[in-house]
C-alpha positions in Angstrom: 2.0 -26.5 11.3 -1.3 -24.8 10.4 -1.5 -21.9 7.9 -1.9 -19.2 10.5 1.3 -20.3 12.4 3.2 -20.2 9.1 2.0 -16.7 8.3 3.0 -15.5 11.8 6.4 -17.1 11.4 6.9 -15.6 8.0 5.8 -12.2 9.3 8.3 -12.4 12.3 11.2 -13.4 10.0 10.5 -10.4 7.7 9.8 -7.8 10.4 13.4 -6.4 10.6 14.1 -6.5 6.9 14.4 -3.1 5.1 11.5 -2.8 2.7 12.1 -0.4 -0.2 8.8 1.0 -1.6 7.9 3.1 -4.5 4.8 5.2 -4.9 2.9 4.2 -8.0 -0.2 5.8 -9.6 -3.4 4.6 -11.1 -4.7 7.2 -13.6 -8.3 7.2 -14.9 -8.2 9.8 -17.7 -12.0 10.1 -18.2 -14.5 12.3 -16.4 -15.3 10.7 -13.0 -18.8 11.4 -11.6 -19.1 11.5 -7.9 -22.2 10.5 -5.9 -22.9 14.2 -5.4 -23.0 14.4 -9.3 -19.9 16.7 -9.2 -17.5 15.7 -12.0 -13.7 15.3 -11.8 -12.0 15.8 -15.1 -9.7 12.8 -14.3 -8.8 10.6 -11.3 -5.4 9.8 -10.0 -4.8 7.4 -7.1 -1.4 6.9 -5.5 -0.6 3.5 -4.0 2.3 1.4 -2.8 3.0 -2.3 -2.9 4.9 -4.1 -0.2 6.2 -7.6 -1.0 4.3 -9.9 -3.3 0.8 -11.5 -3.4 1.1 -15.1 -2.2 -0.3 -18.1 -4.1 -3.5 -18.0 -2.0 -3.9 -14.3 -2.7 -5.0 -13.7 0.9 -2.2 -11.4 2.1 -3.4 -8.2 0.5 -4.4 -5.3 2.7 -5.9 -2.0 1.4 -5.3 1.0 3.7 -7.0 4.3 2.9 -5.1 6.9 4.9 -6.5 10.2 3.8 -5.5 12.1 6.9 -1.9 12.8 5.6 -2.7 13.3 2.0 0.2 10.9 1.3 0.2 7.3 -0.1 3.3 6.3 1.8 2.3 4.2 4.8 5.5 2.3 5.8 8.9 1.2 4.7 11.6 3.2 3.0 11.7 5.2 -0.3 14.9 4.7 -2.2 17.8 6.6 -0.5 15.8 7.2 2.7 17.5 6.7 5.9 14.5 6.6 8.1 11.5 4.2 8.2 8.0 5.6 8.3 5.0 3.8 9.6 1.5 4.9 10.3 0.5 4.0 13.8 
């Protein structure tokens, strides 16, 4: 079985599992200079991690979803009864 078929099989086996996510924050506590030369006093970026990085480190996806102002893309937060997915 080639690598792509294994990834598809793994994806299909995990598709119905309940994924619990937690919003985490990267905090840069120094002045951050924008291209426009405006300065932010600090920078805070919210993100979530789903599953783990594989040994090949080729299963990472970065999604910048600025339209909602929310870092939560899919899955469940602890205690949530409803799945949320951008689509």
